[in-house]
N, C-alpha and C positions, 0 to 999 in steps of 0.2 A: 712959664707958659709959653710954648712955641705955636705958632701958626703961620700961614703963608704971609699973612701981614707984617710979621716981625723977623722973618727968616732970610738968610742970604739968598739971593734969586740969581740964576744964571741962564743963559740961553744955549743951547746945544743942537748940534745939526740943522736942519731947516726950519728954524722958528719954533723949536720945542723948548718948553720951559721947565726948570728945575727949582725947587724950594727946598733948601737944606735945613731939615726940622732936627737933625742930632747928626753930629759928626765927632766921634771920637776915634781913637786907634782901634777899638775893639768893635765899634757899631756905627753904622751910617743909616740914617734913615732919610728918605727924601720923598717928597711929593711932586709928581711930575704930569705935563700934560703935552700930549702929542697931537697936532693938527691933523686933518684927514691927508691920508695919501704920503705920510713920512716914514722914515725908518731909520734905524741906528746902524752902524757899522757893524760887521761881524767881529768879534773879538772874545777874549777869555780873560780869567783871573786865576792866576797861581794859587792864591788863598782863599780869597773870599767866597763864601757860599751867599747866593742871592735869592730873596724871597720877593715875589711880585705880587700884589693884591690889587685888583682892579675895581677901581671906584666907579667909574662910569665908562661905558662903552665896550668895545671888542678889542683885544690884542691878539696879534699873532706871532708866536714865538717860534724862532728856528734855533733849535738846540742839537748840536753835532748834526746828524743827518735825519733828525724828525722835526715835524711841524705841528704845531699845538694851537689850538684857537682857546682862548681863554676870556670868558665874559664876565659882566659886572657881578661881584660878588663872589668870584672865583680866585683862585691862586695859583701859582706855579713855582717850584723851587728849581734853581740852577745851581749844581754843583761846582765846585772849583776844578779848573782846568776844560770845563765843558765849553766849546766854541759856539756862541750864541747871539741872538740879537732879537730886539723887540721891533715889531712893524704895526703901523695902524693902517690897514688895508680898506678900511672903512670910510664912508662920506662924513662920519661924524667925529668929534674930538674924542680923545682918549685920555682918562685920567686915571693914575695909579699910583700906589705906592711902591717903593722899592727898598727894601731892609737888606743890609749887607753886612756880614760879619765874617772877619773883622772888615774894617772899611777898605773900599776899593782904591783910596788915595794910593798912587804910585804902584797899584796892582792891575793894570789894564793893559793888555797887549793886543793890538788890533792885528788881525789876520789878513 
C-alpha cells in the first residue's frame, strides 16, 4: 500500500511538493501540490505521455501554443514531444496526480 505518508517525497520549483507513489520503467504515478502563484518550467518528453488529474484547485496548462484551464475532477493528457508546463495562477493550493507512461526519468528536456 502506498500513500503520501510512506512514499518518497521531494520538493521542486518554488516550494512545490511531489510524492512518488509508483516509479517503474513503464509507469510513474506522483501526487503533487503547488502553492498559489507557482509554475513549472516549460519542457517536453520524447517518450512519455502524461495524464494529469486535478484533485483540488484549478490548474492552467500551457501545451504547445494553447492554454487550458483544468478544474477539480477534470483531467488533461499531454502527448510526447509536446512543449508544456503546469501553472497555479490562483490564490489557492493546487493538488493533482500526474501519471506518466513510460516514466519521465531521464526523459525531460527543458525548453
